[in-house]
N, C-alpha and C positions, 0 to 999 in steps of 0.2 A: 359825423359822417361827411365825406368829400363828394362834392358833385363832380362828375367826370363825364368825359366824352369818348367815344371809340368809335372808329370808323372802318367800314368794310370795303376796302378799294377792290373794285371788281373788274374783271377783264374775261373774255372769251378767248380760248386759243383749242383750235382744231375742233370747234364747235363745244368744246368743254369749258365750263366756267370755273375760273381761279379767282382766288381772293389772296391778297399780299398778307403775309405774316412775318413776324420778327422774332428770333429769340433772345429772350433777356440774359443777362450775364450771371454766370454761375456763383459769383460771389455776392449778389445782390440780395437784401435782406427781404425782399417782398417777391414772391414768384419765381424765385432762381431758375434759371434754365429753362424755363416754359417757353412755349411759342403763343405769340400773343399777336393781337390787331394793333394796328397803331393807333393811340389814344393817351389821355391823361386828365388832370385834374382842371377844372376850371379856375381861372385867374380873373382877379378884379378888375384888370384891364381888359377882359373880354366883354365887358357890358358897357365901356367907355362911352362918351361922346364922339371922341374921335373915331372909334372903330364904327360908329354907326354911319359916318360920313365915307366909309370904305366898303360899304355894302352895295351892289347893284341895284338900282332903281325896282327892278322887276323882283328882287327879292325882299325889299324892305316888308317886314310885317308877314312874310310868308312862313315864319316860325309860330306866330301868334296864333294860340288855340289848337295847335298840334300836341303838346305837351301838357302833362298832368303830375301832380303830387301823387305820392303813394297812396294818400287818402282818396285820391280821384278828383280833387279841386283842379281848376285850371291853372298851369303853372303862370307865375308872374312874368310880364313881358320881358323885363331885365334878364330875369333867370333863364327863361327860354332862349332869348338872344345869346347869353354868354354860353350856352351850351353848344349852339351852332357853331359859334365863332372859336371856341375851345377845339372843336372837332377839325376846324379847318388848320389852327395854329399847331396842334399835336402833330397834326398829319405830315406839315410842313417840317416841323422838328424831328421826327423820327424817321419819315420816309423820305423826304425831299421833294414829296408832290403837294404843290401849291394850287388849291381850288379857287382860282382866281381869274378874271378876264381884265383886260385892258379899258379904257374909256370907251373905245368903239366897239366894245363886245367880243373880241378875239381873245381866244386861249393863248395862255403863254407858248412861247416857240421853245424848241428845244435848245436852242442857243441861249436865249434867256435864262431858261432853268438852271443850264450850265453854271452861268454867270452869278446865279443867286444862291447856290449851294454854300458858299462861304459863309451865308448869313445865319445859317441853321443853328449854329453853336451860339451865337450872340442871342438869338430868340429863347433858346433852350435854358440860358443862364437869367434872361430878362424877358418875360413874356410881354412886357409893354413895349418892348422894341419891335412886336410884330407890325402893329399900326405904323410905326416909323419907316418900316420896310415897304408897305403898302403904299405909303404917301410918297416915297421917295422914286418908287417906280411907277406911280400913278396907275395902281392896280385896285380892283374892286372885288370883295370876295363874292362868290358864285354859290349862295346858299341855296337857291331854288331847286337844284338837281338832287340835294340830300333828301334821301327817303328815310324816315323815321322807322328804323327797323324793330327796336326792341329796348326794353326797360328791364335792367338786373340791379340788384341791391344784394352787397355783400351780407352773408349770413351773421346774425346777431354773436355767435361765439368767436369769429374772427377779432383780433385786437384791432386791425388796421381796415376801415369799411368805407365803401364808396357806394355812391348812388350813381349809376352810370347809365347813359343812354347810348344806343348803338345807331349809326346812320351807315346807309347804304349808298353807294354812288360808282358810277363807273369811271375808271382811272381816265383823266384827261389825256388826249392824243399828244403824241411828242414829247411826254414825260416818263422819265426813268426813274424808279424807286432805288433807294439803296438805305441800309440802317445807319444809324447815326453813330455808333461804334463807341459811343459813352455807355448807355446803360444795356443797348442792343448790340449783339456780336454778329449777327447776319440775318438775311431776309430772305424769302423764299415765295414764289407763286404757287400756293397750294391748291390741288383740285378737291374741293369740299366731297364729290362724289366717291373719292379714293381715301377719305381721310382715315378710315379703319384698317386699310391695307399699310399705311403709314405707321399707325400707330402698333400694329403687329410686328412691323419690322424695326421698330422703336427709332425711327428716323425723328419725330416729334413727341414732345411730351406737352400736354394742354390740361387746362382745368375743366370741370364739368361745364360752366357757362359758355366756354369757347367751343366745346366737343358739340354741345347742343345748338350753337349757334352755325356750325360747319353743316351739321346735319340738316338744319332749317333751310340754309342757302341751298343745298344739294336738291331738296325735295321742291323747293320752291322753282328752281330753274329747270327741273324736270317736267314741273306741270305746266310751266308756262311756255317752254321750248328756246327761249332765247332770253340773253340778258336785258336787251331793252324791252321786250314785252315784259320780264319779271319785274322790272323796277317800275314800269308804268302801272301794271296791276297791283303791285303791293304798296303803292302810295295810299297812305289813308289806312292801311292795315291796323288791326288790333294790337295795341302795346299796352296791355296791363303789365304792372310791375311783377317781376319774379324776384322772391326772396327764399331761396333754399334755406332749409334748416339741415343741421348737422347731427347726427347720431355718433357719439364715441363710442368705439367698440375697443376690445383689447390690442387689435394689430391694425386698424383701420378706422377711418372716418366713413359713414355712409351718408352721401349727399342725398337729401328728400326733398324732391319737388312739390310745390303747392297741390299739385294734381293727384300724387300720389296717396293711396289709402291710410298709409300711417302717416301723413304729415302732420295731423292734429295730436299724435300722441308725442311727437319729439319736442323737447323743450326748446326755448328761444322765441326770438321775435320773429312775426311771419306776415304773410298777406292773406288774403281772404283766398279760400281754395277755389271759388266759385265766379271768380271776377271776370270771367268773359276771356279765356284762353280761348284761341282757334283749336279746333278739333284736331288739325293736323300737328299743332304742337303737343297737346296733351296724349299723343299716341307715341311721343317719342321714348327712347330708353330711358328709365328713371332708375332711382335707388341706387346711384352709381356709387361705386367701391372707390374710395382714395386711399392709398396706402400711408402709413403714418409719416413717410419721407416726401407727401404731398405728390407722390406721381400718380397720375390719371390713369385708370387701366380698363 
């Protein structure tokens, strides 16, 4: 199973919450054609001593104690650090947004970011080049604003599995996003509150964890009233591991969540159904049907 990190890049437009999403290429072997958030697997370089030297001083150690293993034990410091760094690195690779500041604490300017876009392909082909870019530009990763949002684990039925941590952050000012055009074909700022309208119009296709995350974002923003208030209030939120199970039927897969009544009866590896899911999370639509061609509906 691969450790991975995903980032929910957020902004407000006309008082509505928007999140950056990207569509995967139709020819890819994994999640082809699906709309996803920026992210990817952890690389060994994400916990190197060199990368530690490129983390802003106020964020050093900020990740420690916030993340846990699926069994509830505190995640090792190096592993927690690597997940936060991977979140920043993959966000830069896939969206061109760099979660970093200069030595004086200033965010990257639009002019600088335009110049750095040519490095995305290099970092994508060699994750270790990310720290070299930070060193050359004298930049420091800004990990402190990352809000640990959720923890999803791919069902055991799937041949390719990921243990993925989701982080939320407001997109830095003066930074424009764009798809990397290698695995991703396009990008869009999606309004979570209107995701079901987009699904009905077949404008996007998403897998169940993505849909549930969008619903979660919409509910949280409505409850707190603004992006700033939402991120502040959700810092320290409960993040128990969510490992769905899949029931195979004749023409569809039924994705069963740990809080569903029939979860224990579905075969496969799972997580504890009473491990502290927030009430607003367990009220979500569950037992999602996914057609055999993997189109969520």
